PyMOL Python script that loads the backbone (N, CA, C, O; Angstrom):
from pymol import cmd

cmd.read_pdbstr("""\
ATOM      1  N   UNK A   1     -10.111 -37.118  37.140  1.00  0.00           N
ATOM      2  CA  UNK A   1      -9.757 -38.258  37.959  1.00  0.00           C
ATOM      3  C   UNK A   1     -10.650 -38.328  39.190  1.00  0.00           C
ATOM      4  O   UNK A   1     -11.242 -39.373  39.459  1.00  0.00           O
ATOM      5  N   UNK A   2     -10.757 -37.250  39.934  1.00  0.00           N
ATOM      6  CA  UNK A   2     -11.557 -37.255  41.153  1.00  0.00           C
ATOM      7  C   UNK A   2     -13.048 -37.219  40.877  1.00  0.00           C
ATOM      8  O   UNK A   2     -13.843 -37.500  41.774  1.00  0.00           O
ATOM      9  N   UNK A   3     -13.446 -36.884  39.670  1.00  0.00           N
ATOM     10  CA  UNK A   3     -14.866 -36.813  39.355  1.00  0.00           C
ATOM     11  C   UNK A   3     -15.504 -38.203  39.299  1.00  0.00           C
ATOM     12  O   UNK A   3     -16.730 -38.311  39.315  1.00  0.00           O
ATOM     13  N   UNK A   4     -14.713 -39.246  39.236  1.00  0.00           N
ATOM     14  CA  UNK A   4     -15.237 -40.608  39.160  1.00  0.00           C
ATOM     15  C   UNK A   4     -15.433 -41.248  40.533  1.00  0.00           C
ATOM     16  O   UNK A   4     -15.894 -42.386  40.613  1.00  0.00           O
ATOM     17  N   UNK A   5     -15.096 -40.548  41.608  1.00  0.00           N
ATOM     18  CA  UNK A   5     -15.202 -41.136  42.941  1.00  0.00           C
ATOM     19  C   UNK A   5     -16.652 -41.345  43.330  1.00  0.00           C
ATOM     20  O   UNK A   5     -17.027 -42.447  43.729  1.00  0.00           O
ATOM     21  N   UNK A   6     -17.461 -40.331  43.225  1.00  0.00           N
ATOM     22  CA  UNK A   6     -18.862 -40.434  43.585  1.00  0.00           C
ATOM     23  C   UNK A   6     -19.067 -40.313  45.083  1.00  0.00           C
ATOM     24  O   UNK A   6     -18.108 -40.260  45.853  1.00  0.00           O
ATOM     25  N   UNK A   7     -20.327 -40.269  45.485  1.00  0.00           N
ATOM     26  CA  UNK A   7     -20.672 -40.084  46.891  1.00  0.00           C
ATOM     27  C   UNK A   7     -20.276 -41.295  47.744  1.00  0.00           C
ATOM     28  O   UNK A   7     -19.697 -41.103  48.812  1.00  0.00           O
ATOM     29  N   UNK A   8     -20.564 -42.539  47.319  1.00  0.00           N
ATOM     30  CA  UNK A   8     -20.167 -43.681  48.156  1.00  0.00           C
ATOM     31  C   UNK A   8     -18.655 -43.761  48.383  1.00  0.00           C
ATOM     32  O   UNK A   8     -18.206 -44.085  49.482  1.00  0.00           O
ATOM     33  N   UNK A   9     -17.883 -43.468  47.352  1.00  0.00           N
ATOM     34  CA  UNK A   9     -16.426 -43.496  47.491  1.00  0.00           C
ATOM     35  C   UNK A   9     -15.938 -42.411  48.429  1.00  0.00           C
ATOM     36  O   UNK A   9     -15.026 -42.635  49.225  1.00  0.00           O
ATOM     37  N   UNK A  10     -16.540 -41.240  48.338  1.00  0.00           N
ATOM     38  CA  UNK A  10     -16.172 -40.134  49.228  1.00  0.00           C
ATOM     39  C   UNK A  10     -16.502 -40.466  50.677  1.00  0.00           C
ATOM     40  O   UNK A  10     -15.713 -40.178  51.576  1.00  0.00           O
ATOM     41  N   UNK A  11     -17.658 -41.066  50.907  1.00  0.00           N
ATOM     42  CA  UNK A  11     -18.035 -41.468  52.270  1.00  0.00           C
ATOM     43  C   UNK A  11     -17.058 -42.508  52.799  1.00  0.00           C
ATOM     44  O   UNK A  11     -16.659 -42.446  53.962  1.00  0.00           O
ATOM     45  N   UNK A  12     -16.670 -43.459  51.965  1.00  0.00           N
ATOM     46  CA  UNK A  12     -15.712 -44.487  52.376  1.00  0.00           C
ATOM     47  C   UNK A  12     -14.371 -43.864  52.754  1.00  0.00           C
ATOM     48  O   UNK A  12     -13.765 -44.247  53.754  1.00  0.00           O
ATOM     49  N   UNK A  13     -13.909 -42.906  51.953  1.00  0.00           N
ATOM     50  CA  UNK A  13     -12.639 -42.234  52.252  1.00  0.00           C
ATOM     51  C   UNK A  13     -12.732 -41.482  53.581  1.00  0.00           C
ATOM     52  O   UNK A  13     -11.806 -41.542  54.390  1.00  0.00           O
ATOM     53  N   UNK A  14     -13.827 -40.784  53.808  1.00  0.00           N
ATOM     54  CA  UNK A  14     -13.999 -40.039  55.059  1.00  0.00           C
ATOM     55  C   UNK A  14     -14.055 -40.969  56.275  1.00  0.00           C
ATOM     56  O   UNK A  14     -13.475 -40.667  57.318  1.00  0.00           O
ATOM     57  N   UNK A  15     -14.746 -42.087  56.138  1.00  0.00           N
ATOM     58  CA  UNK A  15     -14.826 -43.052  57.247  1.00  0.00           C
ATOM     59  C   UNK A  15     -13.447 -43.641  57.535  1.00  0.00           C
ATOM     60  O   UNK A  15     -13.071 -43.787  58.698  1.00  0.00           O
ATOM     61  N   UNK A  16     -12.700 -43.977  56.504  1.00  0.00           N
ATOM     62  CA  UNK A  16     -11.352 -44.511  56.707  1.00  0.00           C
ATOM     63  C   UNK A  16     -10.437 -43.479  57.364  1.00  0.00           C
ATOM     64  O   UNK A  16      -9.647 -43.815  58.247  1.00  0.00           O
ATOM     65  N   UNK A  17     -10.546 -42.233  56.935  1.00  0.00           N
ATOM     66  CA  UNK A  17      -9.743 -41.179  57.549  1.00  0.00           C
ATOM     67  C   UNK A  17     -10.109 -41.003  59.015  1.00  0.00           C
ATOM     68  O   UNK A  17      -9.232 -40.794  59.854  1.00  0.00           O
ATOM     69  N   UNK A  18     -11.386 -41.086  59.327  1.00  0.00           N
ATOM     70  CA  UNK A  18     -11.840 -40.968  60.711  1.00  0.00           C
ATOM     71  C   UNK A  18     -11.311 -42.116  61.557  1.00  0.00           C
ATOM     72  O   UNK A  18     -10.908 -41.911  62.703  1.00  0.00           O
ATOM     73  N   UNK A  19     -11.309 -43.305  61.007  1.00  0.00           N
ATOM     74  CA  UNK A  19     -10.797 -44.474  61.737  1.00  0.00           C
ATOM     75  C   UNK A  19      -9.284 -44.374  61.935  1.00  0.00           C
ATOM     76  O   UNK A  19      -8.776 -44.651  63.022  1.00  0.00           O
ATOM     77  N   UNK A  20      -8.572 -43.978  60.886  1.00  0.00           N
ATOM     78  CA  UNK A  20      -7.109 -43.940  60.954  1.00  0.00           C
ATOM     79  C   UNK A  20      -6.613 -42.819  61.857  1.00  0.00           C
ATOM     80  O   UNK A  20      -5.761 -43.044  62.717  1.00  0.00           O
ATOM     81  N   UNK A  21      -7.141 -41.608  61.666  1.00  0.00           N
ATOM     82  CA  UNK A  21      -6.607 -40.450  62.379  1.00  0.00           C
ATOM     83  C   UNK A  21      -7.363 -40.096  63.653  1.00  0.00           C
ATOM     84  O   UNK A  21      -6.800 -39.449  64.536  1.00  0.00           O
ATOM     85  N   UNK A  22      -8.598 -40.497  63.766  1.00  0.00           N
ATOM     86  CA  UNK A  22      -9.381 -40.185  64.953  1.00  0.00           C
ATOM     87  C   UNK A  22     -10.061 -38.829  64.845  1.00  0.00           C
ATOM     88  O   UNK A  22      -9.647 -37.979  64.057  1.00  0.00           O
ATOM     89  N   UNK A  23     -11.108 -38.632  65.640  1.00  0.00           N
ATOM     90  CA  UNK A  23     -11.892 -37.396  65.532  1.00  0.00           C
ATOM     91  C   UNK A  23     -11.155 -36.146  66.002  1.00  0.00           C
ATOM     92  O   UNK A  23     -11.493 -35.042  65.574  1.00  0.00           O
ATOM     93  N   UNK A  24     -10.167 -36.289  66.862  1.00  0.00           N
ATOM     94  CA  UNK A  24      -9.457 -35.109  67.362  1.00  0.00           C
ATOM     95  C   UNK A  24      -8.418 -34.609  66.366  1.00  0.00           C
ATOM     96  O   UNK A  24      -8.138 -33.412  66.310  1.00  0.00           O
ATOM     97  N   UNK A  25      -7.852 -35.506  65.589  1.00  0.00           N
ATOM     98  CA  UNK A  25      -6.772 -35.146  64.672  1.00  0.00           C
ATOM     99  C   UNK A  25      -7.293 -34.657  63.316  1.00  0.00           C
ATOM    100  O   UNK A  25      -6.599 -33.905  62.633  1.00  0.00           O
ATOM    101  N   UNK A  26      -8.504 -35.069  62.913  1.00  0.00           N
ATOM    102  CA  UNK A  26      -9.030 -34.710  61.607  1.00  0.00           C
ATOM    103  C   UNK A  26      -9.154 -33.197  61.377  1.00  0.00           C
ATOM    104  O   UNK A  26      -8.764 -32.730  60.307  1.00  0.00           O
ATOM    105  N   UNK A  27      -9.677 -32.410  62.328  1.00  0.00           N
ATOM    106  CA  UNK A  27      -9.736 -30.963  62.084  1.00  0.00           C
ATOM    107  C   UNK A  27      -8.361 -30.334  61.881  1.00  0.00           C
ATOM    108  O   UNK A  27      -8.213 -29.421  61.069  1.00  0.00           O
ATOM    109  N   UNK A  28      -7.367 -30.809  62.602  1.00  0.00           N
ATOM    110  CA  UNK A  28      -6.007 -30.298  62.438  1.00  0.00           C
ATOM    111  C   UNK A  28      -5.471 -30.623  61.044  1.00  0.00           C
ATOM    112  O   UNK A  28      -4.838 -29.782  60.404  1.00  0.00           O
ATOM    113  N   UNK A  29      -5.723 -31.826  60.587  1.00  0.00           N
ATOM    114  CA  UNK A  29      -5.269 -32.242  59.260  1.00  0.00           C
ATOM    115  C   UNK A  29      -5.985 -31.426  58.188  1.00  0.00           C
ATOM    116  O   UNK A  29      -5.360 -30.975  57.228  1.00  0.00           O
ATOM    117  N   UNK A  30      -7.281 -31.236  58.347  1.00  0.00           N
ATOM    118  CA  UNK A  30      -8.046 -30.436  57.390  1.00  0.00           C
ATOM    119  C   UNK A  30      -7.565 -28.997  57.340  1.00  0.00           C
ATOM    120  O   UNK A  30      -7.451 -28.410  56.264  1.00  0.00           O
ATOM    121  N   UNK A  31      -7.285 -28.434  58.499  1.00  0.00           N
ATOM    122  CA  UNK A  31      -6.794 -27.056  58.565  1.00  0.00           C
ATOM    123  C   UNK A  31      -5.438 -26.937  57.883  1.00  0.00           C
ATOM    124  O   UNK A  31      -5.204 -26.000  57.121  1.00  0.00           O
ATOM    125  N   UNK A  32      -4.555 -27.875  58.153  1.00  0.00           N
ATOM    126  CA  UNK A  32      -3.226 -27.857  57.531  1.00  0.00           C
ATOM    127  C   UNK A  32      -3.337 -28.023  56.014  1.00  0.00           C
ATOM    128  O   UNK A  32      -2.619 -27.367  55.260  1.00  0.00           O
ATOM    129  N   UNK A  33      -4.226 -28.891  55.577  1.00  0.00           N
ATOM    130  CA  UNK A  33      -4.429 -29.088  54.142  1.00  0.00           C
ATOM    131  C   UNK A  33      -4.965 -27.818  53.497  1.00  0.00           C
ATOM    132  O   UNK A  33      -4.533 -27.440  52.408  1.00  0.00           O
ATOM    133  N   UNK A  34      -5.899 -27.164  54.161  1.00  0.00           N
ATOM    134  CA  UNK A  34      -6.460 -25.918  53.650  1.00  0.00           C
ATOM    135  C   UNK A  34      -5.414 -24.821  53.539  1.00  0.00           C
ATOM    136  O   UNK A  34      -5.373 -24.093  52.547  1.00  0.00           O
ATOM    137  N   UNK A  35      -4.573 -24.704  54.550  1.00  0.00           N
ATOM    138  CA  UNK A  35      -3.511 -23.694  54.518  1.00  0.00           C
ATOM    139  C   UNK A  35      -2.503 -23.989  53.406  1.00  0.00           C
ATOM    140  O   UNK A  35      -2.032 -23.078  52.725  1.00  0.00           O
ATOM    141  N   UNK A  36      -2.185 -25.252  53.235  1.00  0.00           N
ATOM    142  CA  UNK A  36      -1.260 -25.641  52.174  1.00  0.00           C
ATOM    143  C   UNK A  36      -1.845 -25.325  50.804  1.00  0.00           C
ATOM    144  O   UNK A  36      -1.153 -24.799  49.932  1.00  0.00           O
ATOM    145  N   UNK A  37      -3.109 -25.643  50.620  1.00  0.00           N
ATOM    146  CA  UNK A  37      -3.773 -25.362  49.351  1.00  0.00           C
ATOM    147  C   UNK A  37      -3.854 -23.862  49.100  1.00  0.00           C
ATOM    148  O   UNK A  37      -3.641 -23.415  47.973  1.00  0.00           O
ATOM    149  N   UNK A  38      -4.155 -23.090  50.116  1.00  0.00           N
ATOM    150  CA  UNK A  38      -4.224 -21.634  49.989  1.00  0.00           C
ATOM    151  C   UNK A  38      -2.858 -21.059  49.597  1.00  0.00           C
ATOM    152  O   UNK A  38      -2.769 -20.187  48.733  1.00  0.00           O
ATOM    153  N   UNK A  39      -1.814 -21.546  50.229  1.00  0.00           N
ATOM    154  CA  UNK A  39      -0.461 -21.068  49.923  1.00  0.00           C
ATOM    155  C   UNK A  39      -0.054 -21.461  48.495  1.00  0.00           C
ATOM    156  O   UNK A  39       0.590 -20.678  47.797  1.00  0.00           O
ATOM    157  N   UNK A  40      -0.424 -22.656  48.069  1.00  0.00           N
ATOM    158  CA  UNK A  40      -0.126 -23.102  46.713  1.00  0.00           C
ATOM    159  C   UNK A  40      -0.821 -22.222  45.679  1.00  0.00           C
ATOM    160  O   UNK A  40      -0.219 -21.828  44.680  1.00  0.00           O
ATOM    161  N   UNK A  41      -2.102 -21.915  45.931  1.00  0.00           N
ATOM    162  CA  UNK A  41      -2.843 -21.051  45.020  1.00  0.00           C
ATOM    163  C   UNK A  41      -2.221 -19.665  44.949  1.00  0.00           C
ATOM    164  O   UNK A  41      -2.116 -19.081  43.871  1.00  0.00           O
ATOM    165  N   UNK A  42      -1.810 -19.142  46.093  1.00  0.00           N
ATOM    166  CA  UNK A  42      -1.189 -17.820  46.136  1.00  0.00           C
ATOM    167  C   UNK A  42       0.119 -17.825  45.345  1.00  0.00           C
ATOM    168  O   UNK A  42       0.382 -16.901  44.575  1.00  0.00           O
ATOM    169  N   UNK A  43       0.929 -18.847  45.529  1.00  0.00           N
ATOM    170  CA  UNK A  43       2.197 -18.947  44.802  1.00  0.00           C
ATOM    171  C   UNK A  43       1.964 -19.069  43.304  1.00  0.00           C
ATOM    172  O   UNK A  43       2.672 -18.448  42.511  1.00  0.00           O
ATOM    173  N   UNK A  44       0.990 -19.856  42.919  1.00  0.00           N
ATOM    174  CA  UNK A  44       0.663 -20.023  41.510  1.00  0.00           C
ATOM    175  C   UNK A  44       0.200 -18.702  40.906  1.00  0.00           C
ATOM    176  O   UNK A  44       0.605 -18.337  39.803  1.00  0.00           O
ATOM    177  N   UNK A  45      -0.645 -17.998  41.634  1.00  0.00           N
ATOM    178  CA  UNK A  45      -1.141 -16.704  41.167  1.00  0.00           C
ATOM    179  C   UNK A  45       0.002 -15.705  41.006  1.00  0.00           C
ATOM    180  O   UNK A  45       0.059 -14.977  40.016  1.00  0.00           O
ATOM    181  N   UNK A  46       0.910 -15.672  41.978  1.00  0.00           N
ATOM    182  CA  UNK A  46       2.063 -14.768  41.905  1.00  0.00           C
ATOM    183  C   UNK A  46       2.965 -15.112  40.725  1.00  0.00           C
ATOM    184  O   UNK A  46       3.419 -14.220  40.009  1.00  0.00           O
ATOM    185  N   UNK A  47       3.223 -16.393  40.522  1.00  0.00           N
ATOM    186  CA  UNK A  47       4.068 -16.828  39.411  1.00  0.00           C
ATOM    187  C   UNK A  47       3.433 -16.465  38.073  1.00  0.00           C
ATOM    188  O   UNK A  47       4.112 -15.978  37.169  1.00  0.00           O
ATOM    189  N   UNK A  48       2.137 -16.702  37.952  1.00  0.00           N
ATOM    190  CA  UNK A  48       1.428 -16.362  36.723  1.00  0.00           C
ATOM    191  C   UNK A  48       1.488 -14.859  36.471  1.00  0.00           C
ATOM    192  O   UNK A  48       1.687 -14.417  35.339  1.00  0.00           O
ATOM    193  N   UNK A  49       1.318 -14.091  37.519  1.00  0.00           N
ATOM    194  CA  UNK A  49       1.374 -12.633  37.399  1.00  0.00           C
ATOM    195  C   UNK A  49       2.757 -12.185  36.934  1.00  0.00           C
ATOM    196  O   UNK A  49       2.868 -11.316  36.069  1.00  0.00           O
ATOM    197  N   UNK A  50       3.803 -12.764  37.497  1.00  0.00           N
ATOM    198  CA  UNK A  50       5.170 -12.413  37.104  1.00  0.00           C
ATOM    199  C   UNK A  50       5.438 -12.746  35.638  1.00  0.00           C
ATOM    200  O   UNK A  50       6.058 -11.962  34.919  1.00  0.00           O
ATOM    201  N   UNK A  51       4.977 -13.892  35.209  1.00  0.00           N
ATOM    202  CA  UNK A  51       5.191 -14.306  33.818  1.00  0.00           C
ATOM    203  C   UNK A  51       4.438 -13.374  32.873  1.00  0.00           C
ATOM    204  O   UNK A  51       4.969 -12.981  31.835  1.00  0.00           O
ATOM    205  N   UNK A  52       3.209 -13.023  33.225  1.00  0.00           N
ATOM    206  CA  UNK A  52       2.427 -12.115  32.383  1.00  0.00           C
ATOM    207  C   UNK A  52       3.077 -10.740  32.310  1.00  0.00           C
ATOM    208  O   UNK A  52       3.085 -10.117  31.248  1.00  0.00           O
ATOM    209  N   UNK A  53       3.623 -10.258  33.426  1.00  0.00           N
ATOM    210  CA  UNK A  53       4.326  -8.970  33.424  1.00  0.00           C
ATOM    211  C   UNK A  53       5.537  -9.009  32.502  1.00  0.00           C
ATOM    212  O   UNK A  53       5.780  -8.065  31.750  1.00  0.00           O
ATOM    213  N   UNK A  54       6.295 -10.099  32.557  1.00  0.00           N
ATOM    214  CA  UNK A  54       7.462 -10.248  31.692  1.00  0.00           C
ATOM    215  C   UNK A  54       7.060 -10.267  30.218  1.00  0.00           C
ATOM    216  O   UNK A  54       7.727  -9.662  29.379  1.00  0.00           O
ATOM    217  N   UNK A  55       5.975 -10.960  29.911  1.00  0.00           N
ATOM    218  CA  UNK A  55       5.509 -11.013  28.527  1.00  0.00           C
ATOM    219  C   UNK A  55       5.080  -9.633  28.040  1.00  0.00           C
ATOM    220  O   UNK A  55       5.373  -9.251  26.907  1.00  0.00           O
ATOM    221  N   UNK A  56       4.392  -8.891  28.892  1.00  0.00           N
ATOM    222  CA  UNK A  56       3.970  -7.536  28.521  1.00  0.00           C
ATOM    223  C   UNK A  56       5.181  -6.631  28.291  1.00  0.00           C
ATOM    224  O   UNK A  56       5.186  -5.830  27.356  1.00  0.00           O
ATOM    225  N   UNK A  57       6.199  -6.754  29.130  1.00  0.00           N
ATOM    226  CA  UNK A  57       7.401  -5.946  28.964  1.00  0.00           C
ATOM    227  C   UNK A  57       8.116  -6.298  27.664  1.00  0.00           C
ATOM    228  O   UNK A  57       8.588  -5.409  26.954  1.00  0.00           O
ATOM    229  N   UNK A  58       8.199  -7.580  27.353  1.00  0.00           N
ATOM    230  CA  UNK A  58       8.834  -8.003  26.100  1.00  0.00           C
ATOM    231  C   UNK A  58       8.055  -7.482  24.898  1.00  0.00           C
ATOM    232  O   UNK A  58       8.648  -7.054  23.907  1.00  0.00           O
ATOM    233  N   UNK A  59       6.735  -7.519  24.984  1.00  0.00           N
ATOM    234  CA  UNK A  59       5.912  -7.031  23.889  1.00  0.00           C
ATOM    235  C   UNK A  59       6.108  -5.534  23.698  1.00  0.00           C
ATOM    236  O   UNK A  59       6.192  -5.057  22.566  1.00  0.00           O
ATOM    237  N   UNK A  60       6.180  -4.803  24.780  1.00  0.00           N
ATOM    238  CA  UNK A  60       6.400  -3.355  24.684  1.00  0.00           C
ATOM    239  C   UNK A  60       7.777  -3.039  24.087  1.00  0.00           C
ATOM    240  O   UNK A  60       7.905  -2.111  23.288  1.00  0.00           O
ATOM    241  N   UNK A  61       8.795  -3.796  24.466  1.00  0.00           N
ATOM    242  CA  UNK A  61      10.138  -3.587  23.933  1.00  0.00           C
ATOM    243  C   UNK A  61      10.178  -3.850  22.427  1.00  0.00           C
ATOM    244  O   UNK A  61      10.842  -3.127  21.685  1.00  0.00           O
ATOM    245  N   UNK A  62       9.472  -4.877  21.983  1.00  0.00           N
ATOM    246  CA  UNK A  62       9.463  -5.230  20.559  1.00  0.00           C
ATOM    247  C   UNK A  62       8.715  -4.191  19.737  1.00  0.00           C
ATOM    248  O   UNK A  62       9.096  -3.920  18.598  1.00  0.00           O
ATOM    249  N   UNK A  63       7.661  -3.605  20.290  1.00  0.00           N
ATOM    250  CA  UNK A  63       6.902  -2.616  19.543  1.00  0.00           C
ATOM    251  C   UNK A  63       7.630  -1.284  19.481  1.00  0.00           C
ATOM    252  O   UNK A  63       7.428  -0.523  18.535  1.00  0.00           O
ATOM    253  N   UNK A  64       8.479  -0.979  20.470  1.00  0.00           N
ATOM    254  CA  UNK A  64       9.224   0.275  20.487  1.00  0.00           C
ATOM    255  C   UNK A  64      10.338   0.249  19.459  1.00  0.00           C
ATOM    256  O   UNK A  64      10.651   1.286  18.874  1.00  0.00           O
ATOM    257  N   UNK A  65      10.945  -0.901  19.223  1.00  0.00           N
ATOM    258  CA  UNK A  65      12.087  -1.017  18.292  1.00  0.00           C
ATOM    259  C   UNK A  65      11.680  -0.788  16.903  1.00  0.00           C
ATOM    260  O   UNK A  65      12.513  -0.848  15.999  1.00  0.00           O
TER     261      UNK A  65
END
""", "prot")
cmd.dss("prot")
cmd.show_as("cartoon", "prot")
cmd.util.cbc("prot")
cmd.orient("prot")
């Protein structure tokens, strides 16, 4: 979906964001977005790890029986 934006579309989005939020607010918004994305990735990684651990435990239980 985002691969179809292209450079002109990205520049337009950045200019609109600059106009709407102003130059002082943009770094704060970017920082908050980055932290949110980092936390989401961490949660996803933890969830995936938990599911894989459960699958490994189930596999071990089935092979022992």
